[in-house]
Every structure is written in C-alpha cells, then in structure tokens.
C-alpha positions in Angstrom: -12.3 31.1 27.5 -11.0 27.7 26.7 -13.6 25.0 25.8 -14.9 22.6 23.3 -18.4 21.9 22.0 -20.5 19.8 24.3 -23.4 17.4 23.6 -25.7 19.6 25.8 -25.0 22.7 23.7 -25.4 20.8 20.5 -28.8 19.5 21.6 -30.0 23.0 22.4 -28.9 24.7 19.2 -32.0 26.0 17.2 -34.2 25.2 20.3 -36.1 27.6 22.4 -34.3 28.5 25.7 -35.3 30.5 28.8 -33.3 32.6 31.3 -31.4 30.3 33.6 -30.9 27.5 31.1 -27.4 26.1 31.1 -25.9 26.0 27.6 -22.3 25.0 28.3 -20.4 23.6 31.3 -16.8 24.8 30.9 -15.4 22.8 33.8 -15.1 19.6 31.6 -14.0 21.4 28.4 -10.5 22.3 27.0 -8.6 23.3 23.9 -11.1 25.5 22.1 -12.2 29.2 22.3 -15.9 29.9 22.5 -17.4 33.2 21.6 -20.5 34.4 23.3 -23.1 36.6 21.6 -26.2 38.3 22.9 -28.4 36.6 25.4 -25.6 34.5 27.1 -23.4 35.1 30.0 -20.6 33.3 31.9 -21.0 32.6 35.6 -17.7 30.9 36.7 -17.6 27.7 34.7 -21.2 27.8 33.4 -22.6 29.6 30.3 -26.3 30.4 31.0 -29.1 32.1 29.1 -30.1 35.7 30.0 -33.1 36.1 27.8 -35.7 33.9 26.2 -35.3 33.1 22.5 -33.7 30.5 20.2 -30.1 29.4 20.7 -28.0 29.8 17.6 -24.6 28.6 16.6 -22.3 29.7 13.8 -19.1 28.0 12.9 -16.5 27.8 14.1 -17.3 28.7 17.7 -20.0 31.4 18.3 -23.2 31.0 20.3 -26.0 33.5 20.9 -29.7 33.7 21.7 -31.9 35.1 18.9 -35.2 36.7 19.7 -37.3 39.6 18.5 -37.3 42.9 20.5 -37.3 46.6 20.0 -34.4 47.3 22.5 -31.0 46.7 21.0 -28.0 45.5 23.1 -24.7 46.2 21.3 -22.3 43.4 20.6 -18.9 43.4 18.8 -18.9 42.9 15.1 -22.6 43.9 14.8 -23.4 46.0 11.7 -25.8 48.7 12.7 -27.4 51.9 11.4 -26.5 54.9 13.6 -27.6 58.5 13.6 -25.0 61.2 14.4 -26.0 63.2 17.4 -23.0 65.4 18.0 -19.4 66.0 16.8 -16.4 66.3 19.0 -12.7 67.0 18.2 -11.8 63.3 18.5 -15.0 61.4 17.8 -18.7 61.6 16.7 -21.4 60.7 19.2 -23.8 58.2 17.5 -27.3 56.9 18.4 -27.5 53.2 17.7 -30.6 52.5 19.7 -28.5 51.1 22.6 -28.7 52.0 26.3 -26.0 54.7 25.7 -24.7 56.7 22.9 -21.8 55.1 20.9 -18.7 57.0 19.8 -17.1 56.8 16.4 -13.4 58.0 16.4 -12.6 60.5 13.6 -9.8 58.2 12.4 -12.0 55.0 12.2 -12.2 55.3 8.5 -10.2 53.7 5.6 -7.0 55.8 5.3 -8.2 58.0 8.1 -5.8 60.8 9.1 -6.0 64.2 10.8 -5.9 65.8 7.4 -9.0 64.1 6.0 -11.4 64.0 8.9 -14.9 63.5 7.6 -17.5 66.1 8.4 -20.9 64.8 9.5 -23.8 67.0 10.5 -26.2 66.0 13.3 -28.8 63.7 11.8 -26.4 62.0 9.3 -27.3 58.3 8.9 -24.3 56.0 9.0 -23.8 52.3 8.4 -21.1 51.3 10.9 -19.6 48.3 12.7 -19.5 47.8 16.5 -15.9 47.3 17.5 -16.2 47.3 21.3 -19.3 46.8 23.6 -18.3 46.4 27.2 -20.8 46.7 30.0 -20.9 50.1 31.6 -19.0 51.8 28.7 -20.1 53.5 25.6 -19.8 51.2 22.5 -17.0 52.0 20.0 -17.8 52.1 16.3 -15.9 52.0 13.1 -16.6 52.7 9.4 -14.2 49.9 8.3 -14.3 46.1 8.2 -11.9 43.9 10.2 -9.2 44.4 7.6 -9.4 48.2 7.7 -11.3 48.6 4.4 -14.3 50.8 4.0 -16.3 48.0 2.4 -20.0 48.9 2.6 -19.7 51.1 5.7 -20.1 54.9 5.7 -22.7 57.6 5.2 -26.1 56.7 3.7 -27.5 59.5 1.5 -31.0 60.1 0.4 -33.4 57.1 0.8 -35.7 56.4 3.7 -34.9 54.9 7.1 -37.5 53.1 9.3 -37.3 50.9 12.4 -38.3 47.3 13.0 -37.6 44.6 15.6 -34.2 43.0 16.0 -35.7 39.7 15.0 -37.0 41.0 11.7 -33.6 42.6 11.0 -31.8 39.3 11.5 -34.3 37.6 9.2 -33.6 40.2 6.5 -29.9 39.5 6.8 -30.3 35.7 6.8 -29.1 33.4 4.1 -30.7 32.3 1.8 -32.4 35.6 1.0 -35.7 35.9 2.9 -38.9 35.6 0.7 -40.0 39.2 1.0 -36.6 40.6 -0.3 -36.3 37.8 -2.9 -39.7 38.6 -4.4 -39.1 42.3 -4.3 -35.7 42.0 -5.9 -37.1 40.1 -8.9 -39.6 42.9 -9.7 -38.0 46.1 -8.4 -34.6 47.9 -8.4 -33.6 49.3 -5.0 -30.7 49.6 -2.5 -31.1 48.4 1.1 -29.0 48.5 4.3 -30.1 46.5 7.3 -28.7 47.1 10.8 -28.9 44.4 13.6 -30.2 47.2 15.8 -33.5 47.2 14.0 -33.0 50.0 11.5 -33.5 49.6 7.8 -32.6 52.0 5.0 -34.1 51.8 1.6 -33.3 53.9 -1.5 -34.8 53.6 -5.0 -35.2 55.7 -8.1 -38.8 56.6 -7.3 -40.6 57.4 -4.0 -43.3 54.8 -4.9 -40.8 52.0 -5.1 -39.2 53.0 -1.8 -42.7 53.0 -0.1 -43.6 49.6 -1.5 -40.3 48.1 -0.3 -40.6 49.6 3.2 -44.3 48.6 3.6 -43.6 45.1 2.4 -40.8 44.6 4.9 -42.8 46.1 7.8 -45.8 43.8 7.0 -43.7 40.7 6.6 -42.6 39.9 10.2 -45.7 37.8 11.2 -46.1 36.1 7.8 -44.8 32.8 6.5 -42.6 32.6 3.4 -45.6 31.8 1.1 -47.7 34.6 2.7 -44.8 37.1 2.2 -44.6 36.3 -1.6 -48.4 36.7 -1.9 -48.4 40.0 0.0 -45.7 41.4 -2.2 -47.4 40.3 -5.4 -50.7 42.0 -4.3 -48.9 45.3 -3.5 -47.2 45.3 -6.9 -50.5 44.6 -8.7 -52.0 47.7 -7.0 -49.5 50.1 -8.6 -49.4 48.5 -12.1 
C-alpha cells in the first residue's frame, strides 16, 4: 500500500472515531507504505474505521483504533498470553482469546530443531508473538522476536493469570509506566507479563503480594492516575 501521511489523518490522531469515518484517502498519496492495525480496513482507495474508539498513530507509519473490549482480534506483531489446548506433530494449538485457535509451530523457538522440540502439556501458559493473522485463517504464533531470539517469549511458570479488557492491557503496556504499576513497583517486588489479548500474568515471592498486584490492576481501569495511586496506597496499608 503506497501512501503518505495526510492532513485528515493527522487531524484525527488521538481523536474519537466511529465506524464509517474515513481516515485516509489513498488516491492522492504516493511514496510511503502505511501499516493498518486493528479497527481499520481498506476499501479500494479509502481507509475507513470499523469500530468505535480512539485513532492512534505510531512512527513511522502505523495507524490503529484503540478501544476497550473483552473480545480480542489478532493482529501481526501483537504480544499475547496463550493457553496450550492440544499438541500435534508439527504444532501446538493455542487459545489466545481470538475467534479461532492459533497454532504455534514446534520449530518457532530460538534454535528450534526436530531434536529439541519443546513439550507443553495442555493448560501451559505461554507468552507469544502473533506472526500472521489473516481473515478466515488460524493465526500463527512464535516464541521468538523478529530477529529470531527468544527474548521474553516462552512458557510462564507458577504465578497467577487473570483476564481484563484489551483497553486496560494497552494501558499497562503504555509508556511512561501507568500509575498503578509505577506505584506498585516502588513498594513491591514482582514479575508481570501483559498480553494485548487482555490476559495478565503476575508472579511474586508471596501469594499476598500476587493478590495485591492483581486486585490493584483489576480495580484501576476506571480510575484516574491520582486515584490509582491512592487506591494502591490504601491496599498496601491494609496488609502492613
């Protein structure tokens, strides 16, 4: 898709958009590739909105619509938490909260060969990357980053996994660090993995710490930054 940024798309960035709104008109654009994320679709020379939300843009060339929902629609390069459902000779079937099960090839690991195929039981929690997500096809996953390194991807052991909306998941992954995680991180020691599909994994040395972190996150979605900090401080005071 060859195009360049338009004034109309620039004006709509960070604004609320509704289904049918036109974001880009490709007929008058040349010389730059545009990447479309969730909530947008191309109809001939027009990029239009498919779902209500806030239009976002990330450099150099990606547009998507951000909203909060429980249903997850897979998109390439999303980092998600998946649960192994079944194991086949060539791949694992993984539930990522999408419309269909995703498949994870047995060789989609750093240095993966037929001699060192991992063994995952049904119910194993994995942190994975979406590689392909074409309409009408099962998404394809990988346990490596774009350079083929394992990075942070792989099986998540112990800990506690809970579900939230996709909007809250994006907030937790935002930069700078969202207030609830920033406040918790100054007081407690814990590990966390957040999937864009609305799943969050937390692990800490004690069950009480894990519960506090999970409850703080689940209670934070409808609160402002100041309210999140106050809420965390009150929870911490109760256990001290």
